[in-house]
FINUMI-909923 format. One record per residue: x, y, z of N, C-alpha, C in turn. Coordinates in Angstrom, 3 decimals. Example, Ala and Ser with C-alpha at 12.3 -4.5 7.8 and 13.67 -1.06 7.14 Angstrom:
% residues 2
nxx, nyy, nzz, caxx, cayy, cazz, cxx, cyy, czz
13.190, -5.690, 7.800, 12.300, -4.500, 7.800, 13.200, -3.300, 7.800
12.850, -2.250, 7.080, 13.670, -1.060, 7.140, 12.900, 0.030, 7.870
***
This chain:
% residues 229
nxx, nyy, nzz, caxx, cayy, cazz, cxx, cyy, czz
-31.404, -3.385, 74.685, -31.741, -4.796, 74.489, -30.667, -5.640, 75.176
-31.077, -6.597, 75.996, -30.159, -7.444, 76.751, -30.470, -8.902, 76.426
-29.421, -9.658, 76.021, -29.571, -11.076, 75.693, -28.968, -11.915, 76.813
-29.651, -12.961, 77.195, -29.113, -13.935, 78.129, -29.401, -15.323, 77.570
-28.375, -15.941, 76.965, -28.546, -17.253, 76.361, -28.176, -18.380, 77.317
-27.749, -18.036, 78.529, -27.339, -19.059, 79.478, -28.553, -19.686, 80.165
-28.279, -20.701, 80.964, -29.356, -21.413, 81.659, -29.638, -20.826, 83.037
-28.960, -19.749, 83.404, -29.166, -19.115, 84.697, -29.342, -17.614, 84.510
-29.964, -16.974, 85.485, -30.121, -15.527, 85.445, -28.748, -14.860, 85.490
-28.602, -13.769, 84.778, -27.324, -13.064, 84.682, -27.525, -11.607, 85.082
-26.564, -11.088, 85.860, -26.572, -9.681, 86.251, -25.362, -8.986, 85.641
-25.614, -7.903, 84.920, -24.559, -7.127, 84.287, -24.561, -5.712, 84.842
-23.360, -5.148, 84.990, -23.221, -3.775, 85.455, -22.922, -2.862, 84.278
-23.703, -1.808, 84.147, -23.503, -0.797, 83.096, -23.280, 0.529, 83.811
-22.034, 0.772, 84.203, -21.724, 1.931, 85.036, -22.123, 3.240, 84.377
-22.026, 3.310, 83.069, -22.333, 4.556, 82.370, -23.799, 4.940, 82.431
-24.673, 3.994, 82.782, -26.110, 4.272, 82.840, -26.640, 4.328, 84.271
-25.727, 4.268, 85.248, -26.152, 4.334, 86.644, -26.833, 5.677, 86.914
-27.877, 5.623, 87.733, -28.612, 6.832, 88.064, -29.792, 7.095, 87.155
-29.902, 6.350, 86.087, -31.022, 6.527, 85.166, -32.042, 5.404, 85.370
-33.287, 5.708, 85.086, -34.365, 4.743, 85.289, -34.703, 4.049, 83.971
-34.695, 2.714, 83.991, -35.068, 1.923, 82.826, -36.153, 0.928, 83.220
-36.979, 0.588, 82.251, -38.054, -0.380, 82.483, -38.302, -1.156, 81.203
-38.965, -2.299, 81.318, -39.318, -3.081, 80.147, -40.243, -2.281, 79.230
-40.173, -2.574, 77.953, -41.087, -1.933, 77.021, -42.525, -2.324, 77.381
-43.501, -1.498, 77.036, -44.891, -1.844, 77.344, -45.302, -3.199, 76.773
-44.744, -3.545, 75.594, -45.119, -4.822, 74.984, -44.713, -5.995, 75.863
-43.527, -5.913, 76.506, -43.080, -6.994, 77.373, -43.680, -6.869, 78.775
-43.777, -5.644, 79.265, -44.308, -5.454, 80.614, -45.773, -5.865, 80.707
-46.530, -5.667, 79.625, -47.955, -6.003, 79.628, -48.241, -7.313, 78.900
-47.187, -8.001, 78.436, -47.381, -9.214, 77.661, -47.657, -10.440, 78.513
-47.722, -11.591, 77.825, -48.053, -12.840, 78.509, -46.828, -13.592, 79.006
-45.624, -13.140, 78.620, -44.396, -13.831, 79.028, -44.043, -13.442, 80.459
-44.295, -14.366, 81.384, -44.042, -14.075, 82.791, -42.550, -14.079, 83.120
-41.753, -14.791, 82.328, -40.321, -14.895, 82.611, -39.629, -13.562, 82.381
-39.904, -12.943, 81.239, -39.232, -11.683, 80.929, -39.616, -10.587, 81.911
-40.795, -10.695, 82.513, -41.225, -9.699, 83.491, -40.373, -9.727, 84.760
-39.588, -10.790, 84.925, -38.713, -10.877, 86.090, -37.425, -10.066, 85.904
-37.240, -9.475, 84.734, -36.074, -8.620, 84.485, -36.126, -7.405, 85.405
-34.989, -7.086, 86.019, -34.945, -5.947, 86.939, -33.781, -5.033, 86.577
-33.960, -3.753, 86.875, -32.915, -2.748, 86.658, -32.708, -1.979, 87.957
-31.468, -1.980, 88.457, -31.109, -1.253, 89.667, -30.442, 0.046, 89.243
-31.189, 1.147, 89.303, -30.671, 2.433, 88.820, -29.490, 2.911, 89.653
-29.528, 2.697, 90.945, -28.453, 3.191, 91.812, -27.137, 2.488, 91.513
-27.185, 1.173, 91.343, -25.965, 0.408, 91.074, -25.638, 0.328, 89.599
-26.626, 0.612, 88.745, -26.402, 0.497, 87.308, -26.291, -0.946, 86.864
-27.115, -1.813, 87.437, -27.062, -3.238, 87.093, -28.420, -3.694, 86.561
-28.365, -4.632, 85.623, -29.574, -5.223, 85.073, -29.493, -6.731, 85.263
-30.588, -7.336, 85.688, -30.654, -8.777, 85.889, -31.698, -9.346, 84.939
-31.272, -10.328, 84.133, -32.137, -10.914, 83.106, -32.284, -12.405, 83.374
-33.503, -12.936, 83.363, -33.698, -14.377, 83.578, -33.008, -15.204, 82.495
-32.900, -16.511, 82.767, -32.253, -17.423, 81.832, -32.983, -17.473, 80.503
-32.196, -17.597, 79.408, -32.739, -17.757, 78.058, -33.819, -16.708, 77.746
-33.457, -15.452, 77.963, -34.426, -14.368, 77.806, -33.789, -13.197, 77.065
-34.588, -12.554, 76.240, -34.203, -11.308, 75.589, -35.104, -10.217, 76.140
-34.502, -9.264, 76.824, -35.274, -8.185, 77.442, -34.937, -6.862, 76.762
-35.961, -6.084, 76.500, -35.783, -4.762, 75.893, -36.230, -3.719, 76.906
-35.260, -2.879, 77.339, -35.559, -1.856, 78.325, -35.496, -0.483, 77.673
-36.365, 0.409, 78.121, -36.392, 1.779, 77.609, -36.233, 2.730, 78.782
-35.839, 3.950, 78.458, -35.634, 4.963, 79.480, -36.984, 5.345, 80.080
-37.182, 5.007, 81.325, -38.463, 5.283, 81.974, -38.653, 6.761, 82.270
-37.571, 7.562, 82.165, -37.670, 8.989, 82.446, -38.246, 9.756, 81.270
-38.294, 9.115, 80.095, -38.838, 9.794, 78.935, -40.354, 9.893, 79.072
-40.880, 11.069, 78.995, -42.322, 11.279, 79.094, -42.785, 11.966, 77.828
-43.711, 11.363, 77.086, -44.177, 11.973, 75.851, -44.916, 13.266, 76.117
-44.905, 14.156, 75.141, -45.584, 15.433, 75.262, -47.091, 15.218, 75.260
-47.803, 16.121, 75.898, -49.255, 16.016, 75.941, -49.831, 16.225, 74.540
-50.887, 15.505, 74.178, -51.493, 15.687, 72.865, -51.912, 17.137, 72.656
-51.615, 17.671, 71.473, -51.996, 19.025, 71.146, -51.054, 20.061, 71.706
-49.960, 19.647, 72.395, -49.005, 20.593, 72.959, -47.635, 20.340, 72.370
-47.324, 20.886, 71.193, -46.066, 20.601, 70.527, -44.871, 21.241, 71.189
-45.118, 22.203, 72.117, -43.997, 22.873, 72.766, -43.636, 24.145, 72.042
-42.989, 25.030, 72.749, -42.575, 26.287, 72.149, -41.424, 26.048, 71.188
-41.342, 26.844, 70.101, -40.230, 26.680, 69.154, -38.893, 26.812, 69.858
-38.023, 25.829, 69.582, -36.673, 25.888, 70.125, -36.510, 25.202, 71.458
-37.620, 24.780, 72.137, -37.435, 24.114, 73.412, -37.230, 22.621, 73.198
-36.980, 21.886, 74.290, -36.627, 20.480, 74.198, -37.766, 19.620, 73.702
-38.983, 20.143, 73.642, -40.107, 19.334, 73.203, -40.016, 18.947, 71.750
-39.090, 19.584, 70.966, -38.961, 19.268, 69.549, -37.935, 18.185, 69.284
-37.207, 17.741, 70.304, -36.105, 16.830, 70.064, -36.562, 15.498, 69.499
-37.738, 15.030, 69.891, -38.191, 13.737, 69.423, -38.497, 13.716, 67.939
-38.659, 14.922, 67.307, -38.988, 14.976, 65.896, -37.747, 14.945, 65.010
-36.557, 15.105, 65.584, -35.334, 15.130, 64.792, -34.984, 13.726, 64.314
-34.381, 13.662, 63.130, -33.918, 12.376, 62.612, -32.447, 12.222, 62.964
-32.169, 11.426, 63.949, -30.807, 11.201, 64.415, -30.308, 9.882, 63.839
-29.118, 9.893, 63.268, -28.559, 8.690, 62.653, -27.262, 8.295, 63.340
-27.010, 7.007, 63.358, -25.795, 6.437, 63.947, -25.083, 5.630, 62.880
-23.800, 5.947, 62.644, -23.020, 5.252, 61.625, -21.690, 4.790, 62.215
-21.230, 3.629, 61.741, -19.911, 3.111, 62.104, -19.018, 3.114, 60.871
-17.722, 3.364, 61.075, -16.799, 3.360, 59.942, -16.605, 1.962, 59.377
-16.990, 0.953, 60.113, -16.920, -0.428, 59.637, -17.763, -1.312, 60.530
-18.227, -2.420, 59.973, -19.060, -3.336, 60.756, -18.239, -4.420, 61.443
-16.937, -4.485, 61.123, -16.056, -5.498, 61.711, -14.762, -4.829, 62.159
-14.260, -5.214, 63.314, -13.033, -4.640, 63.846, -12.251, -5.735, 64.564
-10.924, -5.637, 64.528, -10.083, -6.622, 65.197, -9.901, -6.275, 66.671
-9.563, -7.288, 67.453, -9.153, -7.039, 68.834, -7.937, -6.111, 68.818
-7.982, -5.080, 69.657, -6.904, -4.107, 69.684, -7.064, -2.991, 68.668
-8.082, -3.079, 67.810, -8.313, -2.054, 66.801, -9.318, -1.023, 67.279
-9.792, -0.197, 66.364, -10.763, 0.835, 66.717, -11.705, 1.078, 65.554
-12.855, 1.636, 65.861, -13.856, 1.981, 64.860, -14.375, 3.376, 65.183
-14.631, 4.177, 64.158, -15.117, 5.541, 64.350, -16.643, 5.569, 64.306
-17.228, 6.243, 65.273, -18.680, 6.359, 65.377, -19.078, 7.794, 65.025
-20.097, 7.947, 64.190, -20.609, 9.264, 63.817, -22.110, 9.312, 64.095
-22.521, 10.316, 64.851, -23.936, 10.530, 65.151, -24.313, 11.901, 64.590
-25.356, 11.952, 63.776, -25.810, 13.199, 63.144, -27.252, 13.516, 63.546
-27.590, 14.795, 63.439, -28.956, 15.221, 63.711, -29.193, 15.641, 65.142
-28.135, 15.924, 65.900, -28.272, 16.317, 67.299, -28.399, 17.830, 67.429
-28.720, 18.271, 68.640, -28.711, 19.691, 68.947, -27.299, 20.107, 69.354
-26.956, 21.334, 69.089, -25.631, 21.845, 69.435, -25.394, 21.673, 70.935
-24.255, 21.082, 71.278, -23.905, 20.887, 72.680, -24.543, 19.687, 73.345
-25.307, 18.897, 72.595, -25.970, 17.726, 73.191, -24.934, 16.661, 73.564
-25.088, 16.087, 74.742, -24.132, 15.105, 75.258, -24.654, 13.681, 75.068
-23.732, 12.784, 74.687, -24.077, 11.387, 74.483, -23.353, 10.506, 75.486
-23.883, 9.298, 75.641, -23.202, 8.226, 76.366, -23.224, 6.996, 75.470
-22.149, 6.230, 75.490, -22.049, 5.069, 74.602, -21.502, 3.878, 75.359
-22.095, 2.697, 75.092, -21.656, 1.449, 75.724, -21.686, 0.348, 74.685
-20.610, -0.438, 74.643, -20.541, -1.592, 73.745, -20.889, -2.837, 74.537
-21.995, -3.462, 74.177, -22.447, -4.672, 74.876, -22.023, -5.899, 74.057
-21.859, -7.103, 74.671, -22.481, -7.360, 75.946, -21.489, -7.537, 77.091
-20.212, -7.094, 76.914, -19.268, -7.352, 77.999, -19.565, -6.651, 79.342
-19.974, -5.416, 79.473, -20.035, -4.314, 78.506, -18.761, -3.454, 78.568
-18.585, -2.594, 77.564, -17.460, -1.670, 77.510, -18.018, -0.256, 77.418
-17.839, 0.525, 78.486, -18.326, 1.904, 78.510, -17.312, 2.789, 77.786
-17.778, 3.551, 76.810, -16.899, 4.392, 76.005, -16.732, 5.739, 76.702
-15.498, 6.127, 76.951, -15.230, 7.397, 77.616, -14.750, 8.434, 76.600
-14.804, 9.695, 77.007, -14.310, 10.768, 76.161, -15.189, 11.121, 74.994
-16.490, 10.831, 75.083, -17.407, 11.174, 73.987, -17.663, 12.681, 74.030
-17.378, 13.422, 72.950, -17.568, 14.880, 72.966, -19.033, 15.257, 72.795
-19.329, 16.542, 72.994, -20.684, 17.038, 72.765, -20.848, 17.338, 71.283
-22.104, 17.509, 70.848, -22.389, 17.783, 69.444, -21.820, 19.139, 69.041
-21.259, 19.191, 67.823, -20.677, 20.435, 67.335, -21.759, 21.346, 66.745
-21.321, 22.416, 66.064, -22.262, 23.403, 65.531, -23.165, 22.818, 64.459
-22.764, 21.708, 63.837, -23.595, 21.039, 62.821, -24.448, 19.923, 63.426
-24.396, 19.775, 64.740, -25.172, 18.717, 65.379, -24.577, 17.334, 65.168
-23.245, 17.270, 65.012, -22.567, 16.006, 64.718, -21.594, 15.682, 65.849
-21.535, 14.410, 66.197, -20.569, 13.911, 67.180, -19.785, 12.769, 66.548
-18.456, 12.829, 66.639, -17.592, 11.732, 66.182, -16.665, 11.328, 67.328
-16.554, 10.032, 67.506, -15.647, 9.525, 68.529, -15.196, 8.122, 68.145
-14.114, 7.697, 68.749, -13.540, 6.387, 68.430, -13.845, 5.390, 69.543
-14.143, 4.177, 69.143, -14.314, 3.070, 70.082, -13.088, 2.174, 69.951
-12.268, 2.153, 70.987, -11.047, 1.348, 70.982, -11.341, -0.023, 71.616
-11.094, -1.067, 70.858, -11.391, -2.431, 71.312, -10.182, -2.993, 72.058
-10.335, -3.400, 73.307, -9.212, -4.003, 74.039, -8.703, -5.265, 73.335
-7.426, -5.559, 73.530, -6.822, -6.715, 72.874, -7.427, -8.034, 73.350
-8.016, -8.034, 74.550, -8.601, -9.274, 75.091, -10.134, -9.244, 75.055
-10.707, -8.305, 74.287, -12.162, -8.219, 74.202, -12.705, -9.459, 73.497
-13.839, -9.960, 73.954, -14.384, -11.207, 73.404, -14.791, -11.029, 71.948
-14.463, -12.023, 71.128, -14.825, -11.983, 69.714, -16.300, -12.337, 69.557
-16.872, -11.916, 68.443, -18.275, -12.199, 68.172, -19.056, -10.932, 67.893
-20.359, -11.077, 67.828, -21.251, -9.962, 67.512, -21.585, -9.188, 68.783
-21.394, -7.872, 68.730, -21.692, -6.999, 69.860, -22.627, -5.883, 69.389
-23.198, -5.156, 70.341, -24.116, -4.061, 70.027, -23.635, -2.786, 70.699
-23.438, -1.741, 69.890, -23.103, -0.425, 70.425, -24.407, 0.325, 70.691
-24.583, 0.783, 71.918, -25.794, 1.518, 72.304, -25.397, 2.950, 72.658
-25.996, 3.905, 71.961, -25.737, 5.328, 72.203, -27.002, 5.949, 72.770
-26.874, 6.653, 73.893, -28.036, 7.222, 74.566, -27.825, 8.707, 74.854
-28.940, 9.415, 75.013, -28.951, 10.798, 75.487, -29.998, 10.886, 76.590
-30.166, 12.075, 77.135, -31.144, 12.239, 78.217, -32.571, 12.286, 77.720
-32.779, 12.565, 76.431, -34.144, 12.812, 75.955, -34.551, 11.966, 74.765
-33.662, 11.167, 74.224, -33.981, 10.423, 73.001, -34.010, 8.917, 73.258
-34.635, 8.218, 72.341, -34.598, 6.755, 72.390, -33.184, 6.286, 72.053
-32.732, 5.183, 72.633, -31.376, 4.702, 72.369, -31.162, 4.376, 70.891
-29.954, 4.651, 70.421, -29.543, 4.276, 69.072, -28.657, 3.049, 69.169
-28.813, 2.108, 68.222, -28.055, 0.858, 68.281, -27.425, 0.545, 66.933
-26.236, -0.084, 66.982, -25.560, -0.538, 65.771, -24.785, -1.805, 66.110
-24.781, -2.752, 65.186, -24.070, -4.021, 65.399, -22.614, -3.877, 64.999
-21.737, -4.513, 65.778, -20.293, -4.488, 65.519, -19.732, -5.873, 65.809
-19.054, -6.446, 64.824, -18.440, -7.764, 64.987, -16.966, -7.612, 65.306
-16.527, -8.231, 66.395, -15.118, -8.211, 66.804, -14.487, -9.547, 66.428
-13.362, -9.493, 65.713, -12.650, -10.698, 65.305, -11.259, -10.689, 65.922
-10.599, -11.837, 65.890, -9.262, -11.952, 66.450, -8.285, -11.089, 65.674
-7.247, -10.619, 66.361, -6.232, -9.782, 65.726, -5.584, -10.530, 64.568
-5.497, -9.876, 63.419, -4.895, -10.471, 62.236, -5.886, -11.107, 61.286
-7.119, -11.321, 61.723, -8.108, -11.977, 60.863, -8.471, -11.122, 59.659
-8.596, -9.813, 59.847, -8.967, -8.957, 58.722, -7.872, -8.914, 57.673
-6.605, -8.920, 58.112, -5.506, -8.914, 57.151, -5.487, -10.194, 56.346
-5.830, -11.313, 56.987, -5.844, -12.603, 56.285, -6.974, -12.669, 55.278
-8.162, -12.286, 55.718, -9.289, -12.338, 54.791, -9.153, -11.307, 53.700
-8.385, -10.255, 53.966, -8.203, -9.233, 52.949, -7.416, -9.716, 51.761
-6.680, -10.845, 51.869, -5.892, -11.389, 50.773, -6.701, -12.343, 49.907
-7.945, -12.576, 50.236, -8.778, -13.495, 49.467, -9.399, -12.777, 48.282
-9.145, -13.297, 47.056, -9.663, -12.663, 45.854, -10.985, -13.311, 45.463
-11.897, -12.550, 44.881, -13.179, -13.110, 44.446, -12.989, -14.068, 43.290
-13.953, -14.989, 43.107, -13.816, -16.021, 42.078, -13.770, -15.401, 40.692
-14.433, -14.275, 40.498, -14.401, -13.624, 39.190, -12.996, -13.214, 38.783
-12.168, -12.880, 39.762, -10.779, -12.509, 39.472, -10.033, -13.683, 38.866
-10.221, -14.874, 39.441, -9.505, -16.044, 38.925, -10.031, -16.456, 37.559
-11.332, -16.307, 37.313, -11.875, -16.612, 35.984, -11.250, -15.705, 34.938
-11.114, -14.428, 35.243, -10.512, -13.478, 34.308, -9.067, -13.852, 34.005
-8.307, -14.218, 35.046, -6.914, -14.619, 34.851, -6.832, -15.845, 33.957
-7.732, -16.841, 34.169, -7.711, -18.057, 33.361, -7.995, -17.753, 31.894
-8.956, -16.864, 31.632, -9.287, -16.506, 30.250, -8.124, -15.801, 29.588
-7.477, -14.892, 30.309, -6.330, -14.179, 29.744, -5.184, -15.130, 29.418
-4.927, -16.099, 30.294, -3.870, -17.068, 30.038, -4.196, -17.925, 28.821
-5.471, -18.320, 28.680, -5.884, -19.130, 27.533, -5.720, -18.362, 26.237
-6.132, -17.100, 26.215, -5.983, -16.285, 25.013, -4.514, -16.073, 24.676
-3.684, -15.888, 25.707, -2.254, -15.721, 25.470, -1.638, -16.939, 24.822
-2.072, -18.136, 25.271, -1.547, -19.359, 24.675, -1.948, -19.517, 23.226
-3.202, -19.163, 22.879, -3.667, -19.265, 21.495, -2.904, -18.318, 20.595
-2.711, -17.084, 21.052, -1.982, -16.099, 20.235, -0.551, -16.535, 20.007
0.093, -17.069, 21.037, 1.481, -17.523, 20.898, 1.587, -18.660, 19.896
0.624, -19.605, 19.954, 0.653, -20.729, 19.024, 0.472, -20.261, 17.586
-0.388, -19.317, 17.341, -0.623, -18.810, 15.965, 0.604, -18.065, 15.464
1.258, -17.319, 16.330, 2.456, -16.606, 15.914, 3.558, -17.573, 15.504
3.700, -18.666, 16.231, 4.722, -19.655, 15.866, 4.408, -20.292, 14.525
3.099, -20.563, 14.262, 2.704, -21.182, 13.004, 2.974, -20.272, 11.815
2.807, -18.964, 12.048, 2.967, -18.005, 10.965, 4.299, -17.280, 11.014
5.264, -17.796, 11.775, 6.549, -17.116, 11.911, 7.270, -17.067, 10.580
7.880, -15.878, 10.204, 8.616, -15.738, 8.933, 9.880, -16.597, 8.912
10.290, -16.988, 7.671, 11.534, -17.764, 7.506, 11.346, -19.246, 7.527
10.122, -19.684, 7.756, 9.880, -21.133, 7.776, 9.254, -21.510, 6.451
10.063, -21.897, 5.487, 9.622, -22.176, 4.117, 9.223, -23.629, 3.952
8.567, -23.871, 2.781, 8.171, -25.254, 2.490, 9.383, -26.141, 2.310
10.451, -25.579, 1.675, 11.643, -26.395, 1.449, 12.260, -26.824, 2.759
12.242, -25.916, 3.717, 12.793, -26.275, 5.014, 11.969, -27.385, 5.660
10.645, -27.287, 5.496, 9.792, -28.329, 6.060, 10.050, -29.662, 5.395
10.229, -29.645, 4.068, 10.507, -30.896, 3.368, 11.828, -31.490, 3.815
12.839, -30.659, 3.998, 14.137, -31.169, 4.450, 13.986, -31.865, 5.788
13.187, -31.289, 6.655, 12.973, -31.910, 7.962, 12.311, -33.265, 7.820
11.369, -33.375, 6.869, 10.682, -34.672, 6.686, 11.615, -35.717, 6.123
12.477, -35.302, 5.092, 13.437, -36.272, 4.516, 14.366, -36.791, 5.591
14.716, -35.948, 6.532, 15.630, -36.362, 7.589, 15.073, -37.514, 8.393
13.772, -37.534, 8.520, 13.138, -38.598, 9.317, 12.530, -39.677, 8.451
12.949, -39.743, 7.100, 12.533, -40.833, 6.236, 11.162, -40.628, 5.620
10.624, -39.430, 5.649, 9.312, -39.191, 5.077, 9.475, -38.474, 3.743
8.449, -38.543, 2.921, 8.476, -37.891, 1.604, 7.775, -36.569, 1.705
8.109, -35.701, 0.726, 7.518, -34.380, 0.701, 6.852, -34.168, -0.643
5.588, -33.889, -0.641, 4.866, -33.668, -1.905, 5.207, -32.296, -2.451
5.296, -32.205, -3.800, 5.624, -30.931, -4.446, 4.397, -30.386, -5.129
***
């Protein structure tokens, strides 16, 4: 998915996807919106051009569905589309200069992934192949000058539909600052505890031992008042 909120057409280079064929989804390619149909993908250069104020959704044009009634032999690649593959992030927000861990489950052993953080874009290098459990974990390191805001991590393979997850990048130090903010319920609890403490202290003073009636009367006589017996 590519967003262009500007007033002019924008061309972005996605080096990690160069050599692969992408095209608009059938809904957009066959739809009535003539503007979005002007979206182009240059496979050789790995660049996508999106018209102004347009959201374009491109899919891997190399993916070919299996013929009806032909599920494929057990164990061959024709079964990959039936697997439930999940994409998880260790957090939905990360600071500039920080990192987030990505976990992909449900893959085939040895399956290779490619990952890109849009919309700058940032191609993630060093992504390992799936382990014996069909799991891949890798870290996305955010550059210190990476633009703040909402971004989309796109994970692709040669045979599956792209996986996407949203990631918000904030300025360095913002998470530490917001982490010191306590919920309102915390302050209500503190206020109630302080109020109860004050009531208990006042009652203890009223009932403190050694304060006799005679002493109270002496205090009143001192200030010119009478004391009833």
